[in-house]
C-alpha angles and dihedrals in degrees: 000000000000090000090054092052094052119003114219121252124216092268093050128076114243117242113270127204109231124189121210139042118323117244091253135013110279090235139098092260089053092051093050090049093053091046091053092049091053092046093050096045109095089193093065122094114278093231091051091050091050090051090051090050092050092052093047089052092053091047091049092052096046117107137179117201090343096309125111114251097208111013090170088069091068109097091218089072096052120112114249099015099093119091119247111274122236130192117251088223116054121238091242122022110259094220093058132067116265107261111219122180120201091254093045091053090052094048095046090052093045098048121339091197092057091048093053094047093047102037106028106023095048096245098131117130127232118267114286129218090259090055090050091051089055094047092057092050092047093048093051093047089053094048090047091058091047092051094243092125131029121248091252122123096214091050090049091052090053087061090046092054092052090067102023094092089062091062116095118225128175094229137017091240092056089054090053092046093052092044087056089048094052091050088054091049093052092046091054091046093051092048092053095038093053098038119132111267095019117167121258111264111219100178144354129208086014118175115229126202130165137143120228130185117227127216093266093051095258113144118218127187112216117211132174147124120249117212091211139005117200136178120229123211092271092055093253121140118249116196115211125199117194113218127192100178121126095234127052128209124260123251091260091052092051092053090053097035104142095199094056091041091054092050091052094048090049093053091049089049092057103265092139101031089116088064099033113018110226091007119192125200115246096184138287134255142201114214106207100205096181092052129067133049111256097353134029123273109255118214109189129195119201120199109341106242098183102038097103091049091048093050090049092051093047093046092048090053092053094046094048092042090220107141106183126189117249105190122188133179104318089221094056140029127024095326093065095076100023115134093209099058094107091060097033112118087214089068108018133041091219127214140259118253117208 
């Protein structure tokens, strides 16, 4: 049919009948796709790439009744060509110190991208059952220090049962198992809290706030809430953090523990001077209430060697607003229960939305 329309001359190739799919769809979208491939291929002839660019420009400008004929021909719509966006307003005001809580410091060191998505982008999840478990234990420990409840396990369990029905469990047996676990936690806590020679408790659920200046001149405001503050025999302040998790940290992780380090730095910077004038940190401890036999496992941190480096790293990430992904084994570590794994570039290639 084509040959009948315009018979080929000697210089022209005669029409050939080809069976099978064409190399691209015989449509406007297929044409734009091929032109873009030619333009983006540095191995193609420069004149051919220029010709593709010229045709794409014409297609991008073409309109019918005020609507673009081929909007995909406009380079502004192409994936990967737009510059990275930045907020007009910085995440933290430049003229003020960077505020870092104990949990924020841990999260920024663990995975800055996860911290940003949870804390700044509004992607945090609702409280889980395990978090509710910890809240009950912390509340009873606080009330015990304040004299609002007696140091009696059966009385403490009465208070537990008052709120236990509000907890959501998948099965009745898991509720029974966790109730037995919280009883064990409280028993270990009471044993350690009432032990002979126990340190003097000066405060519980104490808010900490202090500003420190790092070696590069960056000012960081440390904030947090200490579960317990105790005085040792030398008059130094020991910060205690109650933990109800099923797994405890290793000795190396305790030495580098950012949350304990921040608490100690805050004490040394004057965060509790209203309670103990000129207070000096004497260390920090994690009381692992789920671990241990008759008393909790105590994980102690002496002087924090890395805290200033950790604060500098976290503050720099906030100031630069560069929140990188730090993936680990998806079956272990912080990636295991991360809500953002489906969109994390460390585990998924992602997809283009158009």
